[in-house]
C-alpha positions as CSV (number, residue, x, y, z in Angstrom):
1,X,0.0,0.0,0.0
2,X,1.1,3.6,-0.7
3,X,0.4,6.4,1.7
4,X,-0.3,9.7,0.0
5,X,-0.5,12.6,2.4
6,X,-1.6,16.2,1.6
7,X,-0.5,18.8,4.1
8,X,-2.7,21.6,5.2
9,X,-4.7,23.1,8.1
10,X,-8.3,22.0,9.0
11,X,-11.2,24.4,9.1
12,X,-13.0,26.7,6.6
13,X,-10.8,29.7,7.3
14,X,-7.8,27.9,5.9
15,X,-9.6,26.1,3.0
16,X,-8.5,28.2,0.1
17,X,-5.1,29.3,1.4
18,X,-1.7,28.7,-0.1
19,X,-0.8,26.4,2.9
20,X,-3.6,24.0,1.9
21,X,-2.4,23.1,-1.5
22,X,-1.5,19.6,-0.2
23,X,-5.1,19.0,0.8
24,X,-6.4,20.2,-2.6
25,X,-4.1,17.9,-4.5
26,X,-5.2,14.9,-2.4
27,X,-8.8,15.9,-2.9
28,X,-8.2,15.9,-6.7
29,X,-6.7,12.4,-6.4
30,X,-9.7,11.3,-4.4
31,X,-12.0,12.6,-7.1
32,X,-10.0,10.9,-9.9
33,X,-10.0,7.6,-8.1
34,X,-13.5,7.9,-6.6
35,X,-12.1,7.5,-3.1
36,X,-14.3,8.9,-0.3
37,X,-12.8,10.2,2.9
38,X,-14.7,7.9,5.2
39,X,-12.4,7.6,8.2
40,X,-11.2,10.0,10.9
41,X,-8.7,7.7,12.5
42,X,-5.1,8.9,13.0
43,X,-6.3,12.5,13.6
44,X,-7.0,12.7,9.9
45,X,-9.5,12.5,7.1
46,X,-8.6,9.4,5.1
47,X,-9.9,7.1,2.5
48,X,-8.6,3.9,0.8
49,X,-8.9,2.8,-2.8
50,X,-6.9,2.1,-6.0
51,X,-5.0,4.8,-7.8
52,X,-2.9,4.1,-10.9
53,X,-3.0,0.4,-10.2
54,X,-1.8,0.7,-6.6
55,X,-3.7,0.3,-3.4
56,X,-3.5,3.7,-1.6
57,X,-4.4,5.4,1.6
58,X,-5.1,9.1,1.1
59,X,-4.6,11.1,4.2
60,X,-5.3,14.7,5.2
61,X,-4.0,15.3,8.8
62,X,-6.3,17.4,10.9
63,X,-3.6,18.2,13.5
64,X,-2.7,21.6,11.9
65,X,0.4,21.8,9.7
66,X,3.1,21.9,12.4
67,X,2.0,18.6,14.0
68,X,1.4,16.6,10.8
69,X,3.7,13.9,11.9
70,X,1.3,13.0,14.8
71,X,-1.1,11.9,12.1
72,X,1.3,10.5,9.5
73,X,3.4,8.5,11.9
74,X,0.6,6.4,13.5
75,X,-1.0,5.8,10.1
76,X,2.3,4.6,8.5
77,X,3.0,2.4,11.6
78,X,-0.6,0.9,11.6
79,X,-0.5,0.0,7.9
80,X,3.2,-1.0,8.0
81,X,4.1,1.6,5.3
82,X,7.8,2.2,4.9
83,X,9.0,5.7,4.2
84,X,9.8,4.7,0.6
85,X,6.0,4.1,0.1
86,X,5.0,7.5,1.4
87,X,4.3,10.5,-0.8
88,X,3.8,13.9,0.9
89,X,2.3,16.8,-1.0
90,X,3.0,20.3,0.4
91,X,3.3,24.0,-0.5
92,X,6.8,25.4,-1.1
93,X,7.9,28.9,-0.6
94,X,11.2,28.4,-2.5
95,X,9.5,27.5,-5.8
96,X,7.8,30.0,-8.0
97,X,4.0,30.0,-7.9
98,X,2.7,27.0,-9.7
99,X,6.0,25.2,-10.2
100,X,6.1,21.5,-9.2
101,X,9.1,19.5,-8.0
102,X,9.1,15.8,-7.1
103,X,12.0,14.4,-5.2
104,X,13.1,11.6,-2.9
105,X,14.2,12.5,0.6
106,X,16.2,15.6,1.4
107,X,15.9,18.2,4.1
108,X,12.8,19.9,5.3
109,X,13.7,23.4,4.0
110,X,12.2,24.9,7.2
111,X,8.7,23.5,6.4
112,X,7.3,22.7,9.8
113,X,4.9,20.0,8.5
114,X,7.8,18.1,7.0
115,X,9.9,18.5,10.2
116,X,7.1,17.0,12.2
117,X,6.8,14.0,9.8
118,X,10.5,13.4,9.8
119,X,10.6,13.5,13.6
120,X,7.7,11.1,14.0
121,X,8.9,8.6,11.3
122,X,12.6,8.9,12.3
123,X,13.3,9.2,8.5
124,X,13.1,11.7,5.8
125,X,13.5,9.1,3.0
126,X,10.0,9.6,1.5
127,X,8.9,11.2,-1.8
128,X,7.8,14.9,-1.7
129,X,5.8,16.7,-4.2
130,X,6.6,20.4,-3.7
131,X,4.0,22.8,-5.1
132,X,5.3,26.3,-5.5
133,X,3.5,29.3,-3.8
134,X,6.4,31.8,-4.3
135,X,7.8,34.1,-1.6
136,X,6.4,37.4,-0.5
137,X,8.4,40.2,-2.0
138,X,9.9,43.4,-0.4
139,X,12.4,44.4,2.2
140,X,10.4,42.8,5.1
141,X,9.6,39.5,3.2
142,X,10.9,37.3,6.0
143,X,8.4,38.8,8.5
144,X,5.6,38.4,6.0
145,X,6.0,34.6,5.4
146,X,3.2,33.5,7.8
147,X,0.7,35.9,6.4
148,X,1.7,34.8,2.9
149,X,1.3,31.1,3.4
150,X,-2.1,31.7,5.2
151,X,-3.3,34.0,2.5
152,X,-5.8,33.1,-0.2
153,X,-4.9,33.2,-3.9
154,X,-5.7,36.4,-5.8
155,X,-8.4,36.3,-8.4
156,X,-5.7,36.2,-11.1
157,X,-4.0,33.2,-9.5
158,X,-7.0,31.0,-9.0
159,X,-7.3,29.6,-12.5
160,X,-3.5,28.9,-12.6
161,X,-3.7,27.1,-9.2
162,X,-6.7,25.0,-10.3
163,X,-4.6,23.9,-13.3
164,X,-1.5,23.2,-11.0
165,X,-3.6,21.1,-8.7
166,X,-4.7,18.9,-11.6
167,X,-1.1,18.7,-12.9
168,X,0.2,17.7,-9.4
169,X,-2.4,14.9,-9.3
170,X,-1.2,13.7,-12.7
171,X,2.4,13.8,-11.4
172,X,1.5,11.6,-8.5
173,X,-0.2,9.1,-10.8
174,X,2.8,9.1,-13.1
175,X,5.1,8.5,-10.0
176,X,2.9,5.4,-9.2
177,X,2.6,4.2,-12.8
178,X,6.1,4.9,-14.2
179,X,8.3,5.4,-11.2
180,X,9.8,8.4,-9.5
181,X,12.6,9.0,-12.0
182,X,10.4,9.2,-15.1
183,X,7.8,11.3,-13.2
184,X,10.6,13.7,-12.2
185,X,11.7,14.0,-15.8
186,X,8.2,14.8,-16.9
187,X,7.1,17.2,-14.2
188,X,10.2,18.9,-12.7
189,X,10.4,21.4,-15.6
190,X,11.0,25.1,-14.9
């Protein structure tokens, strides 16, 4: 079984924010595979089914971003899912808006959701699909990061992001069908 996790924050106030792109991608995968989120075990919304010929568990932690590992760790342990069979989808400040990057392992890049998962699993050797949200601009950009990730997309960005969510879902399907290397070649374009 593959575990596919979308990172985000629960609640209506966060629903359309940049930080919830992981949730949106997993929702798109659920729609494509007709998987319903029927369980609330592991402090998450989850559903099981088949995607791209693989049995999958789709998971949306409801712990808030910074504690995502408290959901992912127990789910992975219960289903005996090794880090190599885990795909985590998350927003990424260091990528331009809409850019995608698949990769295996690596650091957390300061992303608190990833830090929590690595801490709870004891490993960072899982696949990440980074979805670019861009950085805030200006001289005080570091102080504005929290407001940026928790902001909603502008009217001009919404259509682009809807397309990116669908492309990200296709990237995960390609990863499952063709392997990470081929999916990276196809989707990690600038």
